[in-house]
C-alpha positions as CSV (number, residue, x, y, z in Angstrom):
1,X,0.0,0.0,0.0
2,X,1.4,3.4,-1.0
3,X,1.8,6.1,1.6
4,X,-0.8,8.9,1.5
5,X,0.5,12.2,0.4
6,X,0.5,14.6,3.4
7,X,1.2,18.3,3.5
8,X,2.5,20.4,6.4
9,X,-1.0,21.0,7.8
10,X,-1.9,17.3,7.6
11,X,1.2,16.5,9.6
12,X,0.3,19.2,12.2
13,X,-3.2,17.8,12.5
14,X,-1.9,14.3,13.0
15,X,0.8,15.3,15.5
16,X,-1.8,17.3,17.5
17,X,-4.3,14.4,17.5
18,X,-1.6,12.0,18.6
19,X,-0.8,14.3,21.5
20,X,-4.4,15.0,22.5
21,X,-7.0,13.0,20.6
22,X,-9.9,14.0,22.7
23,X,-9.8,17.8,22.0
24,X,-12.7,19.4,20.2
25,X,-12.5,20.3,16.5
26,X,-12.5,24.0,17.5
27,X,-9.4,23.4,19.8
28,X,-7.7,21.4,17.1
29,X,-8.4,24.0,14.5
30,X,-7.0,26.8,16.7
31,X,-3.8,24.8,17.4
32,X,-3.1,24.1,13.7
33,X,-4.3,27.6,12.5
34,X,-7.3,26.5,10.4
35,X,-10.9,27.4,10.4
36,X,-13.0,24.8,12.2
37,X,-14.7,23.7,9.0
38,X,-11.4,23.4,7.1
39,X,-10.0,21.4,10.0
40,X,-13.0,19.1,10.1
41,X,-12.7,18.4,6.4
42,X,-9.0,17.5,6.8
43,X,-9.7,15.2,9.7
44,X,-12.5,13.5,7.8
45,X,-10.3,13.0,4.7
46,X,-7.5,11.6,6.9
47,X,-10.0,9.2,8.4
48,X,-11.5,8.2,5.1
49,X,-8.1,7.5,3.6
50,X,-7.2,5.4,6.6
51,X,-4.3,7.6,7.8
52,X,-6.3,8.0,11.0
53,X,-7.2,4.4,11.8
54,X,-9.3,5.0,14.9
55,X,-9.4,6.6,18.3
56,X,-9.1,5.2,21.8
57,X,-8.2,6.0,25.4
58,X,-4.8,5.2,26.8
59,X,-5.4,3.2,30.0
60,X,-3.0,2.8,32.9
61,X,-2.5,-1.0,33.4
62,X,-1.5,-0.7,37.0
63,X,-4.7,1.2,37.9
64,X,-6.6,-1.7,36.3
65,X,-4.8,-4.3,38.4
66,X,-2.6,-5.4,35.5
67,X,0.7,-5.4,37.3
68,X,2.8,-7.6,35.1
69,X,3.9,-7.1,31.5
70,X,6.0,-9.5,29.5
71,X,7.4,-9.8,26.0
72,X,7.2,-13.4,24.9
73,X,9.2,-14.7,21.9
74,X,7.5,-17.7,20.2
75,X,9.0,-20.2,17.7
76,X,6.6,-22.4,15.7
77,X,7.5,-26.0,14.8
78,X,5.9,-25.6,11.3
79,X,5.7,-22.6,9.0
80,X,3.0,-23.6,6.6
81,X,0.1,-21.4,6.0
82,X,-2.3,-23.5,8.1
83,X,0.0,-23.4,11.2
84,X,0.5,-19.6,10.8
85,X,-3.2,-19.0,10.4
86,X,-4.0,-21.2,13.4
87,X,-1.5,-19.4,15.6
88,X,-2.8,-16.0,14.5
89,X,-6.4,-17.0,15.3
90,X,-5.4,-18.1,18.8
91,X,-3.4,-14.9,19.5
92,X,-6.4,-12.8,18.4
93,X,-8.6,-14.6,20.9
94,X,-6.2,-14.3,23.9
95,X,-7.1,-11.0,25.7
96,X,-3.8,-11.1,27.6
97,X,-2.0,-10.5,24.3
98,X,-2.2,-6.8,23.5
99,X,0.2,-6.9,20.5
100,X,1.7,-9.6,18.3
101,X,4.4,-9.1,15.7
102,X,5.8,-11.6,13.2
103,X,9.6,-11.3,13.2
104,X,12.6,-12.2,11.2
105,X,15.5,-14.0,12.9
106,X,15.5,-16.9,15.3
107,X,12.0,-16.4,16.7
108,X,8.8,-16.2,14.7
109,X,6.6,-13.9,16.9
110,X,6.9,-11.4,19.6
111,X,3.9,-11.1,21.9
112,X,3.3,-8.3,24.3
113,X,1.4,-9.8,27.2
114,X,-0.3,-7.9,30.0
115,X,-1.7,-9.8,33.0
116,X,-2.6,-9.3,36.7
117,X,0.4,-11.1,38.2
118,X,2.9,-13.9,37.9
119,X,0.2,-16.5,38.6
120,X,-2.0,-15.2,35.8
121,X,1.0,-15.2,33.5
122,X,1.8,-18.8,34.5
123,X,-1.8,-19.9,33.7
124,X,-1.6,-18.0,30.3
125,X,1.7,-19.6,29.4
126,X,0.9,-23.2,30.5
127,X,-2.8,-23.4,29.6
128,X,-2.9,-21.3,26.5
129,X,0.4,-20.6,24.8
130,X,2.3,-23.8,25.4
131,X,-0.9,-25.8,24.9
132,X,-1.3,-24.4,21.4
133,X,-0.4,-27.0,18.8
134,X,2.6,-25.9,16.8
135,X,4.4,-23.9,19.4
136,X,7.9,-25.2,19.6
137,X,9.8,-22.8,21.8
138,X,8.9,-19.8,24.1
139,X,11.2,-17.3,25.7
140,X,9.8,-14.7,28.1
141,X,11.2,-11.4,29.4
142,X,9.3,-9.4,32.1
143,X,9.1,-5.6,32.1
144,X,10.8,-4.1,35.1
145,X,9.8,-0.6,34.2
146,X,8.7,1.3,31.2
147,X,11.3,3.9,30.1
148,X,9.2,5.2,27.1
149,X,5.6,4.2,26.4
150,X,3.9,4.3,23.0
151,X,3.1,8.0,22.4
152,X,2.3,7.8,18.7
153,X,4.2,7.4,15.4
154,X,7.1,9.5,14.4
155,X,6.0,12.0,11.8
156,X,8.1,14.0,9.4
157,X,8.9,17.5,10.6
158,X,6.0,19.7,9.7
């Protein structure tokens, strides 16, 4: 898929929405120096073209009782399309997995897992992940602290 052509104002709108996605259109328009109607048209175009894929609230996992995060590297024993599809379907059903990336290198997938505690992680690992047919090897690393959280995508300088 080709990248969408974005001008300086589009980039300002995107940067501002990544910073504060809940602001009103009037506030956004003022910050990017557009009229409210012109700003709304731009945002709607960026949504329509899929540049803005959606909106959501950023939640604090600890305030929700989710005190343990882990990155889990997974190696499959087979790499045919059925095994890959089956693993992908399972990952998408597991609520503990908040992100999954297919990788190059010695492991096939990297899972970002968020759970209540070590007991919850143990149940997830033993009852779900390792019980999944086709999983050959798993290596887990626990998050000690977050140095930099996801704060949006890097945009070209506007």
